[in-house]
MARMAR-604404 format. One line per 5 residues: number of its first residue (from 1); their letters; for each residue x, y, z of N, C-alpha, C. Coordinates in steps of 0.001 Angstrom, whole numbers, plus 524288, in hexadecimal, padded with zeros to 5 digits. Layout:
N
NUM) a) X,Y,Z,X,Y,Z,X,Y,Z; ...
***
This chain:
115
1) xxxxx) 15E58,6CA80,84C08,15A25,6CAB9,84836,15B7C,6CEF4,8443D; 15BF7,6CD9C,83F3C,15D04,6D19D,83B4A,1583B,6D50A,83A69; 15939,6D9D7,838CB,154F4,6DD84,837B3,151A1,6DB84,83335; 14C88,6DC43,833B2,14901,6DAFC,82F6C,14995,6DEF3,82B13; 14839,6DD76,82662,1489A,6E101,821E7,14328,6E2C3,8205A
6) xxxxx) 14286,6E800,81FF9,13D8D,6EA38,81E4F,13EB9,6EF70,81BC0; 13D05,6F031,816F1,13DED,6F515,81427,13979,6F8E8,81524; 13AE6,6FDE9,815B0,13725,70211,816C1,13689,70596,811FC; 131B7,7072A,810D7,130A8,70AFA,80CC0,12DA2,70F71,80F32; 12FA7,7142C,80E8E,12D49,718E3,810C4,12C00,71C8B,80C3F
11) xxxxx) 12754,71EA3,80C33,125B0,7223E,80818,125D8,727CB,80A31; 128C3,72B32,80776,1291C,730A9,8091A,123AD,73312,80981; 122D7,73632,80D85,11DFE,7391C,80E1F,1196D,73600,81043; 11A2E,730FA,81147,115F9,72DAA,8135C,1177A,72BCF,818D8; 11399,72B40,81C2A,11484,72903,82152,1164B,72359,82094
16) xxxxx) 11A69,721E4,82366,11CA0,71CA7,822DD,11C59,719CA,8280A; 11A98,714F1,827DC,11A3D,711B2,82C94,11B26,70C04,82B17; 11E57,70966,82E36,11F42,703C6,82DBE,11EC2,7018E,8333D; 11C0D,6FD2A,833BF,11B60,6FAA3,838CB,11D51,6F506,8388A; 1201B,6F37A,83CB1,1224D,6EE40,83D1F,12100,6EC03,8427A
21) xxxxx) 1211A,6E6EB,842DA,120B6,6E441,847E2,12561,6E0A8,84866; 12836,6E138,84CAD,12CC8,6DDE3,84DB1,12AE7,6D948,850E6; 12B2D,6D4AE,84E89,12971,6CFDD,8510A,12DF8,6CC04,8514E; 12E43,6C919,8557A,131F0,6C4C5,85605,12EB8,6C009,857A1; 12EF6,6BBED,85488,12BC0,6B743,85573,125FC,6B8B3,85608
26) xxxxx) 12429,6BC1A,8529C,11EBA,6BDED,8525F,11CFF,6C129,85712; 12098,6C2B3,85A77,11F49,6C5F8,85EFD,121C2,6CB5B,85E42; 11EDE,6CF8A,85F82,12116,6D4C5,85EE3,1259E,6D5AF,862A4; 1299E,6D871,860B8,12E09,6DA03,863FB,12C57,6DED6,86715; 12D29,6DEBB,86C32,12BB7,6E327,86F8E,12FB8,6E781,86ED0
31) xxxxx) 12DF6,6EBDF,86CB1,13156,6F056,86B9D,13124,6F476,86FE8; 12E7A,6F343,87432,12E11,6F6EC,87886,13381,6F870,87A6C; 1347B,6FD82,87ACF,1397D,6FF78,87CB0,13DCA,6FFAD,87899; 13CB3,6FDE3,873E5,140AC,6FE0A,86FCB,14056,7033F,86CE1; 14448,7044F,869B9,14442,708D1,8663D,14556,706D6,860BD
36) xxxxx) 1448B,70A3D,85CE6,14556,7089E,85782,14792,70D18,85451; 14A9F,70BA0,85050,14CEB,70F8D,84CDD,14D73,70D47,84763; 14CC0,710A1,8438D,14D32,70F2B,83E15,1500A,7138B,83B47; 15417,7122E,83866,156C5,715E5,834FE,1563F,713FC,82F6D; 15509,71798,82BE0,15517,71686,82645,15964,719E4,823F1
41) xxxxx) 15CDB,71780,820EA,16153,71A41,81EA3,1619F,71928,818CE; 16439,71CB3,81608,1649D,71C20,8105D,168F0,71862,80EB0; 16BA9,71605,8125C,16FBA,7123E,81109,17016,70E16,81533; 17325,70A13,81420,1738C,705B4,817BC,176E2,70705,81C7C; 17A83,70AA8,81BE5,17E00,70C05,8202F,17B4A,70FA2,82412
46) xxxxx) 17CED,70F5D,828F3,17AA4,712D1,82CE6,17BC0,71884,82BAC; 17F9C,71989,8284A,180D2,71EE0,826C3,17D51,720F2,8227A; 179C0,71DBF,8207A,17621,71F96,81C71,172A5,723E5,81E91; 170AD,72716,81B17,16D4D,72B66,81CA5,16848,72959,81F1C; 166EB,72B78,8239F,1621F,729F1,82653,15D6E,72C0B,82350
51) xxxxx) 15A08,7288C,82191,15539,72A25,81EE4,15110,72BB3,822D7; 15063,72873,826DF,14CDB,729B0,82B30,14E0A,72623,82FC3; 14C29,727BE,83455,14CE6,724CD,83927,147AD,72470,83BF5; 1465B,71FC6,83DAD,141B1,71EF4,840D8,14366,71CB5,84613; 140F7,71E88,84A46,141E4,71C58,84F78,13CC0,71C58,8526E
56) xxxxx) 13CAE,7198F,856BE,1380F,719E5,85A18,137E2,71F42,85CB5; 13C6A,721C0,85D7E,13C9B,726E7,85FFA,13A7A,72B30,85C67; 13B55,72AC7,8573A,13964,72EDF,853B7,133FC,72DAB,85179; 13188,72975,85342,12C44,72813,8518A,12C0B,72527,84C6B; 13081,723FF,84A1B,13094,7212D,8452B,12FF1,71B50,845C0
61) xxxxx) 130CD,71959,84A8D,1300A,713CD,84BAB,12C7C,71348,85066; 12867,71037,84FD6,124B7,70F32,85412,12562,70990,855CE; 126C5,708CE,85ABC,1276B,7038F,85CE2,1229E,70213,8600A; 1209F,6FD53,85F2F,11BBA,6FBA2,86187,11C31,6F855,86665; 12067,6F900,86963,120D7,6F62C,86E50,1208B,6F04F,86DA0
66) xxxxx) 11D22,6EDC4,870A4,11CEA,6E808,87099,11A31,6E5BA,86BCF; 11835,6E90C,8684D,115C5,6E70A,86384,119C9,6E5C8,85F4E; 11EA1,6E7B5,85FFB,122AC,6E6DB,85C13,1221F,6EA3C,8573F; 11EAB,6EE1F,85764,11DD2,6F153,852BC,121E7,6F5A5,85248; 12352,6F6AC,84D67,12707,6FAC8,84C15,124B7,6FDC9,84784
71) xxxxx) 123BD,702C6,84852,12198,70617,84435,1259C,70A12,84277; 12652,70A8A,83D5E,129CA,70E78,83B1E,12665,712AF,838A9; 127B5,717AB,839A7,12455,71BEB,837F3,1276C,72096,835E6; 1257B,722F5,831A9,1273F,72807,82FC5,12267,72B05,82DFD; 12205,72FE9,82F8E,11D9A,73326,82DF5,11E26,734A7,82833
76) xxxxx) 119EB,7368D,825E3,11A0E,73858,82074,11E03,73CC6,81FD8; 11E4A,7403F,823A7,12216,7448D,8236B,127AE,74277,82394; 12898,73E7C,826C6,12DDB,73C33,82724,12F68,73975,82213; 12BCC,73698,81FA8,12D2C,733ED,81AC4,12DE0,737D8,81655; 12AEF,73C2A,81678,12B84,74037,81275,130F3,742A7,812A8
81) xxxxx) 1334D,742BE,81742,1387F,74510,817E6,13CE9,7416F,81649; 13BB8,73C73,81549,13FBB,738B3,813B6,140DE,73937,80DE4; 145BB,7386C,80C6D,1472F,7383C,806E7,145E6,732D4,804C3; 143ED,732AA,7FFF1,14310,72D9E,7FD6C,1485D,72AFA,7FCDA; 148CD,7263D,7FED2,14DDD,72395,7FECE,14D25,71DDD,80045
86) xxxxx) 1517D,71B24,80065,1519C,715BF,80233,1561B,71521,80601; 1557F,7118C,809A0,1599C,7109B,80D6B,15894,70B9E,81065; 15AEA,70B5C,814F0,15A67,706D5,81856,158E4,708A8,81DCE; 1567E,70521,820D4,15503,70665,82634,155E5,701A0,82996; 15609,70294,82EA9,1556C,6FE4C,83262,15281,7004C,83727
91) xxxxx) 14FDE,6FCB5,839B7,14CAF,6FDD1,83E51,14EF2,6FACF,842DF; 1503A,6FDA3,8470A,15259,6FB3A,84BB7,14EA6,6FC04,8504D; 14E0C,6F7ED,85366,14B21,6F81D,85844,14F1A,6F77C,85CA5; 14ED1,6FAEF,86088,152BB,6FB08,864B4,15022,6F9A4,869E3; 15225,6F587,86C57,15075,6F3CF,87187,15519,6F4AC,87531
96) xxxxx) 15590,6F93C,87792,15A0B,6FA59,87AF4,15F11,6FA16,877DB; 16281,6F65F,8793D,16789,6F5C6,87691,16736,6F229,871D4; 162A5,6EFDA,870E4,161FA,6EC32,86C89,15F70,6EF03,867F1; 16202,6EEB1,86375,15FF9,6F113,85EAA,15EC3,6ECAF,85ACF; 159F3,6ECA5,858DE,15848,6E8CA,854FE,1573A,6EBA1,84FE2
101) xxxxx) 15A16,6EA3E,84BE4,158ED,6EC57,846AF,15497,6E8F5,8446E; 14FE0,6EB02,84486,14B40,6E7E9,84340,14A31,6E79C,83D64; 14A7E,6EC11,83AB5,14950,6EC43,8351F,14D78,6EF5E,83241; 14DFE,6EE2B,82D39,15164,6F12A,829CA,14F68,6F096,8243F; 150EB,6F43A,820E9,14F60,6F3C7,81B75,15035,6F8CD,8187E
106) xxxxx) 14DF5,6F8EF,813EE,14E3E,6FD94,81099,149D6,70147,81203; 14AD5,7063D,81131,146C1,70A2A,811BF,14695,70D47,80CAE; 141DF,70DDE,80A95,1410B,710E3,805D3,13D5A,71555,8071C; 13EFA,71A13,805C0,13BA8,71EAA,80678,139FB,72059,80105; 134F7,71FA5,7FFDA,132D6,720D0,7FAAC,1312A,72689,7FA62
111) xxxxx) 1322A,7290F,7F5F3,130E9,72EA0,7F572,12B0C,72F9A,7F551; 12998,73426,7F74E,12424,735F9,7F72D,12378,73954,7F24E; 1200B,737C7,7EED8,11F30,73AB5,7E9FD,11A93,73E71,7EA64; 116BA,73D34,7ED99,11231,74097,7EE51,1133A,74431,7F2E3; 1130B,7494C,7F1DA,1143C,74D0A,7F619,11053,7516E,7F642
***
């Protein structure tokens, strides 16, 4: 299954949240026991500068068990620390030895003008 395409827009200084549901044939995928990771980089190569990293371990990704829900989160303080830029990201869900690249796309970090 190829990764779905979804572009992310993050505004500096604002709390950011995106929620998804992973469904197969209209049924939620059970994420119980899985882990998740997302890297956003300023270039297409893995050697590009890391803009930010979200994982279930660092609280940036919330997995909803048997509901199939996936929440991506950055606090207002975390987005304020990001440089305004553009890049690419991908989201991987890990089930033991199986890695599924679920989503990929562009990420845009818009500057905060009101401070």
